[in-house]
N, C-alpha and C positions, 0 to 999 in steps of 0.2 A: 623041657629040660629042665631041671631045678636044680639049687643050690642045695647042701647040707654042711652045718656049722658044727666044729667040733673043738671039744676045750682040750686041752692038757693042764688038769688040776695040779698037776705035779711043778707045774711051771709056774702058774696061776698066783699074781704075789695082790690082787685085791686092789689094784690101782684102781679100778673101775673107770679107765678110759675107754673102753667099750661102751658101759654106760652112757656115756656122756656122748658119744658117737650114734648109739642106736639104742636110746630106753627102752624101746617096744623090743628088744631082742634080748638082751641083757639086765642080768639086775646081779648083787651081791647081796650074797649071803650073809645074817647079821652076826651068826654064829661063826662061820669056817673062817670067814673073810674072802670066798674064793665066787669068781662068777657062774652066775646061773643063767642058763638060755631056757628065754622064754619061749621061743621059737627057733626050734633046729632047723627047720625047713621055710626058712623065708621065700616070699615071691612073690614077683613084679620089682617096685621100687626099694622094697626092702632086702633084695640080692646087693644091692649097690652099700647101701649100709654096713651092711653084713660084711660086706667087704674093707669097707673102710674102719670100722671097730677092729677088724684082725690086724690092717696095717698100723692103728694107733695105739694096739697092746705091747708096751714096751718088752715085756718076756716071750711076745711070740706063742704066745698058749694057745692062741686061736685061729685055727685053720678054718677055712670055706672053700669046698671044695664040690665041684659040677659031677652031676650023675649022668 
């Protein structure tokens, strides 16, 4: 079983809290100032970092769902 990261770009404001929690999984696009998911299917310890990033998002733009 793995997880899948999804981002609602309509909610994303580019605060980069997700990047601070999990830089290996997220980045912010320089042009749009919206989050970019580097790895939408993290495994192992990265799953917990993805969940922490979703909780850190002030607009709740990130969801992490189990497959």
